[in-house]
N, C-alpha and C positions, 0 to 999 in steps of 0.2 A: 365606766372603767372597761367593761367587757367588750364594749364597742370599739374601743381604742386598741384593744388586743386583737381583735378581729381584723381591723384595719391595717395593724402591724404584720400579722401574718399573710394577709393580701398583697402586702408590699413584698415581703419575702418572696413569695411565689412569683411576682412580677420580675424581682431582681434574678431569680434563679433561671426565669425564661430569657432575660437579657443576656445571662453568661452563656446560655445555650445557643443563642442567636450568632455567636462569632462575629458580632459587630465591632468588638474592641479594635481589631487589626484594621478594619476598613476605615474607623475613624482616625486611628493613628497615622494612616496614610495620607489623610488630607494635609497635614502639616510636617509628615517626615518623608524624606527622600534616602536615597543610597548614600547621600552626603551628610546625613543627619537631620537635626531639627534647627532650622535657621533662627528660631527665636530662643534657643535653650540658653545663650550666654549674652543675649543683646542686653546691654547695661541698664537702659532705661526701663525696658520690659520687666527686668528681673527685680529692679527697685521697686517699681510701681505695683506689680503683680505678686511679688513674693515677699521681699524683705520688709517693706514698711508694713503691708497688712498683717504679717505676722507679728510685727513689733506692736501694731494697735491692738490686736487680739491679746497679746500678753499683757498690755497695760490694763484692759478693761477686765481681764480676769483677775489681775491682782486688785483693782478695784473692787470688784465683786466680794472678794474674800475678805478685803479690809471692811466693806459696807457691814459684814456680819457683825461687827463691833461698833462701827462709827456709820450707820446707815446715811445714804445721801440720795437724791432724787427719788426714783420709783420705789427704792428700798424702804424708804420711811413709812410707805403704806403696807409693808409686809410685817408680820410677827417675827420675833428673832428666829423661831424653829423655821419659819418658811424662807428667812434670809439664808439660813444655813444650808437648807435643802438646794436652793437655787444655786449656791456657789459650789456645793458638793456635786450637784448632778452635772454641771458643766465641767468641773475638774475631772470627774470619773469618765466621762465620754472622751474628753481629749487624751487621758491617760490611757485607756483601753485602746484607743486607735493606735497610739504611739507604741504600745507594748507589742500589739499584734503586728504592726509593721516591723518592729525590731526582730521579731521571731520569724518573719516570713522568708520563705527561700524565692518568692517570686521576684525576677528583676524587672527592671523599668524599660519602656519602649526603647529609650535611647542605647539600651544595652544590646538589642536584637542585631544580628548580622545584617538583616534587610535594611536597617537604618544606620549601617557604619559601625556598629558594634561587633561582638564575637560570640553572641549566644543565640541559642534557638528559642523560638516561641514555645512556651508550656502554659496551659492554662493552670491558674491557682487551684482548680478543682481536681486537678491530676495529682492526688496526695502520693507521696513517695517517688514522684517523677520530678527530677531537677532539671533547670536549664543551664546549671555549671556557671551562672553568672554571679554577681555580687548579692543579689536578692534584695531584701529589705525595702520592698516597693509596693506591698499590698497590706492594707488598704491605703488611701490616699491621706497621709499625714496633714499636708498642708491644708486641704479643705476641711479638715476637721477644726482648723482655727476659725472657721465661721460656723459649720455645723454643730461644734460642741455647744453653742449657745442654745440650740433646738431644745436640748434637755431641760432648760430653764423654764420653757413654755408651760410645761405641767404644773409648775408651781404658780406661775402667774395667771393661769385660767382659772385656778381654783380660788384665787385672791380676787376674781373678777375685776381685774385692772383693765381699764380701756386701753392700755399698751400691750396687752396679751398677744394679740393678733399682729400688730406691727412688729413685735419683737420676733415673733415665729417667722415672718415673711423676710424680715432683714436677715435672720440667720441663716435661712435657706438660700437667700440670694446671694449673700456673702459665701457661704461655702461653695455654692455652684460656680461663681465666678473665679474663685480661688482654684476650684478644680478644674475648669475649663483652661484656665491659663497654664497649669501645670501640664495639662495634655497638649496644648500647643507647643510647649517646650519639651516634650517627650517625656516627662517625669512620671506620667500615670497614663492608664487606660480609662475609659469611662466607667467601667465596672467598678475600678478602685474608688473612684468618687461616689458612685452610687451605694457602695457598701458602706463607706464612712458616714454617709448621711442616714443611713438605715441604723447602724450601730448607735449612732448618738441618740436617734429617736427612741430606740428599743431601750436603751440604759435609762434613759430619762424617765420613761414609763415604768420600767422595772422598778427603779427607785421609789417613784411616787406611789406604785402599787405597795410597796413594803412600808412605807410612811404611813399609808392610810389604813393598813392592815393593823399596824402598831397601834395607832390612833383609836381604832375600833376596840382593840382588845384592852387599851386602858380605860375607856369609857366603860366596857362590860364590867372589868373589875371594880371601877367605882361604883356602879350602880349596884353590884352586890354588896359590896360593904356598906353602902348607905341604906340598903334594905333592913327593915326591922327583922329581929330575929324571931 
């Protein structure tokens, strides 16, 4: 567990370095011009890269929650407590990203004057400095429809299921694909996607750490109660 926390801290440092690099705008300029983002409202692209993946993610999340009581597929190999932790970790990750996005004052790339909007670019690190736009664009909420499932890996790895690593890779790939699609549309910067991925990972690890600590405490109490007076 300690090694995973070290990895999480190292990823946070790399994420801070990315924010300091100033590459967000450079990447946004690859798909955005003064006339805006050509793929922003393209019907087929929006349906395939935004609408339907989000619906699929919601359906899978509902299936995981239902599986806490009526297990299906790989959930049958998990104990009831593990099924609950799996579903809860994914829900917490997605809700946390959604709440941060709702409270954020950072606007989307398509709101910038450089890309046909009306606001100036302000880094989300400049706390107290506002771009005077609509905000609600940090971190990447759509990417969390994929990255949210990363949190479930912490349960699956402990159960030693062969699907633990495929699950993690699929969640990372799905979140990355959704994040890149939103960047092409001008909805997010790369840092928004990276922050969503890190938050989902860190919340999954935090919940697993708490669950394991509680389990150790229960075993210690049981050992004390079972010991002869």
